[in-house]
Structure formats: structure tokens, C-alpha cells
N, C-alpha and C positions, 0 to 999 in steps of 0.2 A: 504494500500500500504506500501511498505517497503522502509525505508530510512536509511541512516547512512553509515559509512565506511565499507569496505569489507576486510577481511583478507583472504589471500590464504594460507591455512594450508597444511603442509607437513605430509602425513601419510605414514605408512610402505607400500611400493609398492608391496611387495611380498605376502601380506596377504589379504584375502577378509574379509567381515564383520563378518564371523564366526571364524576368526583366522586361516583358512586353506589356503594352498597354492593356489593361483589363477592360472588359466590356460591361461591367455592372449588371443590370437586370438581364441583359441579353445573355450573359453567361449562365445565369440561373435558369432561364427559360430553355436553354439548350441542355441543361443538366437533367437527364431523364429521371434519375433517382430523387432529386429534390422535388421535381414536379409531382411525382407520385405522392411524396409526403405532404406537399402543400395542398394538392387537390383533396387528398384524404382528410386533411385537417378541416377543409371547408365543409365536407359532408358530415364529418363527425361532430363538429361544433354546432352546426345548424340543427342536427338531430338532437344534440344535448339540450339545446334551448327549447326545441319543440316538445321534448319529453315533459318539461315542466307544465306547459300549456295542456298537454294531454292528461296529465294527472289532475290538474285543476278541473278539467271538464269531467273526469270520472268522479271526483269527489263532489262536484256540484250536482251531478246526476244522482248520486246517492242521497244528497240533501233533499232534492226535490222528490225523491221516492220515499222519503220519510225514514231513511236508515239511521244508523248510529250518528252519522255526521250532521243530522238535522238539529242536534243539540248545540252544534258549533256554529258561530257566526262565520261569514265569508272570510273576514280578516284573520280570525283565529285559525280557521282551517288552512289558509294559505301560509300562516306562520308555522304551523306544525309541519307542513310539507317542506317549507324552506329549511327547517331544522333537520328533517330527514335527509335532505340533500347535503347539508352543510357539515353535520357531525363527522362523516368519514373524511371530509376534506381537512378538518382541523385535527382529528385524533389519529386517523390511520395513514394519512399521506406520508409522514416521515418513515413509517414502517414499510410502506410500499416502495419508497425510494431505495431501501436496502436491497429488496429483491429485484428492482429494476437494474441495479448494478450487477447482480448475480446472474440474471437470466439473459438469454440472447435478446437483443433489442427488437429485432423483427417479430419474434414470437410474442413479446409483450405488447407491441403496438397492434398487431393483428388480433391477438387473443383478447385484449381489452375491448375491442370493438365487437368481436364475435360474442363475447359475454354479454355486452349491453344489448346487442340484437336479440339474444336469447331471452334476457329478462324482460325486454319490452314486449316480446311475443306472448309472454305469460299474462299480459293485461287482459287478453280475451277470455281467460278462465273465469267462470262465474263466481268463484270464491273471492277473486280480486275485485271484480266489479260490484260485489255486494258488501265487502268488508273494508272499512277504512283502515283498520289495523294492518291488513295484508297489503293494502295499497301503499301505506307509509313504509312497510317493510320492504316492498319491492323497490320503492324509490331509494331506500337506503342501500340496497344491493347494487342498483344502477350507479349510484355515486361511488361505490367502492371501485367499480370498473374504471371510472373516470380518473381515480387517483393514480392508477398505474399508467394510464395513457399520457397524462400531462408531463411528468418528468421524463418519460421515455421519449416523447416527441421532442422536447427541448434538448435532450441529450443527443438526439440523432442529427440535429442541424449541423453542429460543428464537425460531425463525422462525414457528412455528405457534401459539404461545400468547403472551399478553401477559406483560409482565415481572412483573406482580403475581401471576400464576398459576404462576410457575416453581417455587415451593416445592411446590405440589400436584402439578404435572406430574412433578417429579423423585421425589417420594415414591411415586407410582404406579409409575414406572419402576424404582426401586430395590426396591420390594416384589416386582414380577414377576421382576426379575433374581435376587433371592435365592431365590424360589420355584423358578425354573428351575434354579438351582444346586443346590438341595436335592432337588428331585423330578424334574428332567430326566433324571438318570442312572437313577433308579428307573423312569421311564417307558420307558427303552430296553429293559429286560428283558422286559416284557410284549409289546412290539412284536415282538421277536425270537422269543419263544415262540409268539405267536399266528400270525404270518405265516411263520415259518421263515426261514432264511438266504436262500432263493431269492426271497422276496418282501418281506422286511422293509425293504429299501432303498427300495422304491416308496412305502411309508408315510412314511418320513423325507423323501424327495424331494418328496412331495406337500405336506408341511408348509412346506418352503422355497418351493414353487411358489405355495401359497396366500398366503404372506407377500408374495411378489413381486406378485401380483395386487392385494392390498390397497394396497400402496405405489404402484402405478401410478395411483391416484386422487388422490394428493397434488398440491397446487399446486407448481410448480417455482420455484426461485430463478433469478436471472440473474447468473451469474458475470461478473466484469469482463472486457470484451473488449479491454482494454489489452494491449500487447505483453508477453509472458511472458518471464521470465528462465529460464535452465536450471533444471531441477528441483532440482539440488543447491544452487543459490544461494537458491531459495525455501526449501528445507529449512534452510539455514544462517540465513536471516532469521527463520524461525519459532522456531528454538532461541534466537537472540539476543533475540527478543521476550520469550520466557519468562524468560530469565535476567535481563533488564533491568527486569522488572516484578515487584517483590517480592510484591505481592498475588497475582498469577497463579502465581508460583513456589510460594508457601506453600500456595495452594489445591491445586495438584497434589501437593505433598508430603504434605498431610494425607490426601488420598484414597488415595495410594499406601501410606502407613503403615497406614491403616485397613484397606485390602484385604489387606495382608500379615498383619495381626492376625486378620482373619476367617478366612483360610486356616489360620493357626496354630491357631485355636480348633477348626476342623473336624478337624484332625489330632489335637489333644490330646483331643478328645471321646471317641475310642476308648479311650485310656488312662484317662481320667477314669471312664468306665463300669466298667472292669475293676478299677482300683486303689483307687478311692474309693467308688463306689457298689456294687461287688461284684455287678454284673450281667454278662451275657455281652457280649463286645466288640461283637458285631453289633447289640446293642441301643442303641448310641450314638445312634441316630436320635431317641431321646427327647430327648436334650440338644439336638441340632441343631434338632428341631422346636420345642422351647420357645424357643430363641433366635430362630428364624424368626418365631414368633408374636409375640415381643416386638418384633422389628424391624418387623413389619407394624403393630402398635399404635403404635410410635414414629413410623413414617412418617406414619400418619394424624394423630397429634397435631401433629407438626411442620408438616405441610401445612396444617392448620387454624389453629394458634395460634402456630407458631414464628416467624412473620414479625414478631411484636411485639417480638422480641429481635434484637439485632445478630447478624449471622452469626458473628462471632468469639466472642461470648459463648456462643452456642448450641453451637458446635463444640467449644470448650474445656471447656464443661460436659459434653459428651458424652465427650470423652477422659478427663475426671476420673472420671465415672461408670463408664466402661469399665474403668479401672484399679482402682477401688474394688471392683467386683463380681468382677473376676478375682482380686483378693486374697482376697475372702471365699470364693470357690470353692476357692482354694488352701488355706484354713484348715480346710475340712471334714474332711479326713483327720486333721489334727492334733487336731481337736476329738474325733473318735470314737476315736482310738487313744491320746491322751495326756491331754487335759483331763477327759473324762467318766470314764475309769477312776480318775483321781486323786480324784474326788469320790464314788466308789463305784458308778458306773454301768458295768457290765461288758458286753462283747459287744454294743455298740450298732452298728447299721448304718443307713445312709441308705436304707431301703426302707420299703414300706408308706406310711403317712401322712407319714413323715419325708422321703420322696422329693420332697414338695412344696417343700422348702427349696432343694435344688440346682436344681430346675426353675424356681423363681421367680427365683433368681439368674441362671440362663441367660436367662430372659426379660428381665431388667434389662440384661444384656449386649447383647442384640439391640436394645433400645430405645435404649441409649447409642450404638450404631453408627449408628442412624438420625439421631440428633441431630448427628452429625458429617457424615454423607454428604449429606443433603438440602440444608442451607444452604450447604455448601461448593461443591457442584456447581452449585446455582442461582446463587450469586454469581459463579462462574467463567463460566457461560454468559452472564450479563448483562454481564460485563466485557469479554469477548473480541470484537473486531470480526468481522463475518460472514465477511470474506475471509481470516481467519486461523484460524477455528474448526477446520477440518479438521486443520491442522498441530498446533494446540495439543492437541486431543483425541486425536489419534494419538500424540503424545508422552506423554500421560497413560496411554493404553492400553499403550504400551511399558514405561513405568515400573511399571505394575501387574503386567504379565506377568513382568517381570524380578524384581520383588519376591516374586512367588508361589513362585519356586524356592528362596528362602532358608529360609522356614519348613519347607518339605518336608524339607530336609536337617537343620536344627538342632533343630526341635521334637521330632522322633522320637528323635534321639540323646539329647537332654537328658532327655526323659520316661522313657526306658528305662535311663539310666546314672547320672543324678545321684541322690544320697541324697534320699529323699522323692519321687522320680519326678515325676509330673504335678503334685503340689502345689507342689514347689519351682519347677518351670518356670512355673507360673501366678504365683507370687510374684515371680520374677525379671522377668517381663514386666509384671505389674500394678503393682508399686511404682514403677518409673520412669515408667510411663504416668500414674499418679495424681499423682506429684510434679510432672512437667513440665506436665501438663494443668492442675493446680491453680494452679501459678505463673502461667501465661499467662491463666487465667481471672480471677485477681485483678487482673492488669494490665489486662485488657480492661474489667473492671467499674470500675476507677478512671479509665479514659480518658474524657474528656468527649465527649459526643455532638456531632459537628460535621457539616458537609456531606459529608465523606468519611470513611470508616472503613476502616482497614486490616483485611484479612482474614487 
């Protein structure tokens, strides 16, 4: 096993290993193995989001039929379903990472999708459609399969692409991940409506099955055949490795904080639509879509040009921009209710042509997120030895899942109860983010470029 500190080295981003000009995204699209992994990710993540909608539809049907779930409110029922999907992510993901490192990567990737396809197909059984307990248990099993897929997928990227293409590869993966997060839930409703509860699960299982078929074409790695320690010792070693390597620890911390802020912004978008833009709450999708568009554009820019900057500079510039644009979004309500009336402009609203201002700020928020996510994840993949990637990325998934529960609780409470509502909440998050990000950005810019750069 590998131990010791890790240095994140800066290489010439314009050249490949032969000293020739690399072709960025073109090289990835010509990489057959990477394309199998990327397309499989699209089908797997869309199905993963659609599964949640499918289970909501099943539990809702049980409520309407007067089953055991009729005693639960819609919000409580959804909360229990969310818990069923989240517990394995928080508790079992680190253990899954140990076995991801032990087992062949291709078998884990394809097997996790086959397992989820099998579990989804069980939805048609009458015991599941009639029993909320069995439905929650099935959701729990589905989530276990996802905990193996996540770290195995992230571990496969640096094995299938060259180090110089990690920025482009991660920009594509983050783009599709965010699209799946934004549109995967929306795709679930048409599937249920089109096929009905009796057949919708086959469409979702088919997506998992197709992902498994694509992943079966990947070249396999060769896990070390040396004598294995007990899994809990390997888990302890993986956690010690993270804690003893400041660069790796900081990279995971950055990704976790960023993911927490993305979840927070998705929650706040509903209140922002209602309190600031004065549109219907269900129209918050405009804000989310604008942020997603900005993230896609940011991912493309970072993949093509971001490697000219040090990862730490790019990431802290992203955090600074994220804080700045959140503050600017938070000032919109104060501008329309306090500043403009003071200069004689009454009854102003951020609608019509003025809607372009909040949408542009949301796009800038998304682009700032890309500046943090892509270089940080690429640097982490390049730094971690192959026989430790499963444990490290599983720990990262655990931290992200645990962090996602915090904004769910706090963001809604502050947006509904603090004076100023959403605007105050955005300022409370944005100002510290801008301050801390700007401080570290200045430190990174002043640090001389050497053979190793802390991330």
C-alpha cells in the first residue's frame, strides 16, 4: 500500500506525453473507453433520479388506496424515502470504497448497475406495491448499489484518460451530473405517466441495464493480489491517508463545501422566485436552468483553458466569484424595495427585460461552481494512488451526502424566518464565501510557482 504526502504537480497543459499539441475534448470523444463510461454515466444517473420519482408515485398510490402510508403526510412520506436513500450513502459508502479497491473495476461498475436493475424490477411485486415498509427497504437496497458505482466510476476516469485530459474529462462528467440532477427528476414524471405504475419500473431498469452493458466493454484494472488486511483496517488506513495529506484533505473539503452550497442554492431558488422575482414558486426552474447553463459554459471553459492556471488559483477564484454573485443576488430585493423607491422609481419588479439580471447572475453562479469543481476533482484524481482511489472517493461521497442534509434543514428555516428572507440568507452565505475565497486567492497568487503546488 502507498503512504506519504502527495504533491500536485503542474505540467504544461498544452502538450501531451509525446510533446505534441493535445486536442482537448476531441481526444476524449475519440477515446472509445471513456465514451463508454461517460454515456453509461448518463443512463445510470438519469435512472437514479427517476427511481426517486417512481417510489414517490408508488407511495402516493398506497396513500390514496388507504394503506399504511395514509397515516403519513406527503412531506413526511417523502422525508422517510429520502432517509432510505441517504442512510447507505452516509454509513456504508466508506465500506464500499474498501471493496471497490479490492475488486476489478469493470465488475463493480457493471455489477452495481445490474443490481439496481434487478431491485427496480422487484417494484412490480404486489408485496412492494402494497407495503410501504418493503418499498422503503427496496429503496435502501437500491442506494447500496449506488454507493459502489460512485467511487468506482470516479476511480476509472484517471485510468482511462491521460493526466493532461483530466480537466476535460471531469468537466464533461460534472456537466452531465448537474444535468441529471436538474432534469433527472423531471424525466421521472413522464416515464410514470407514459408507462403507468405497472410498467414504468421496466423503463428505469432498462436504463440501468443499458449502462451495465456499456460498462462491460471497458478494459479492466488489476487489483493487487497481495495479502489483504481486514476491511476495517483498510478503511482505517484510507481515512488516515486522507487526514495525513493536507492537499487531499483540502480537495475533499472544497468539493464537499461546494456541493453543500449547490444544494442550498437549489432550495433557496424556490424562495428567490417567490420573494424577489415575484413569480410562482414552481417557476424556480428558470433560476436552476440558468445556473445549469452557466455551469455547462464554465465546465467547457475550464476544460479548454483552465489548465493554464494553478488548480488552487482557479478554485479560489471560483469560490470568490460564487460568493460575489450570491451577494449580488441577495441585493436584488433591497434594490427594488429600498434603493429604487428612494430615487423615485416606484413599483419596480424583476420581470420582463429586467429578468435578464437575476438570470445572468444565476449563470455566473453556475460558472463559478465549475471553476471550483473541475480543477479540484482533477487534481484529486491525479494525486491519489490507484489502490486507494476507491476508499478516498467513497469518503468524499460520504462527506457530500452528509453535507447535503445540513442545507435542507437550515436554508429553508432561514429563508422563511429571518428578516429579509432569501436575500438575507444569500448575504449570510455569500459574504463569508467571498471573504474566505478572496483571502486564499490572494495567497495563492502570491505563492511562487514551484515543482509542487498545494491545492
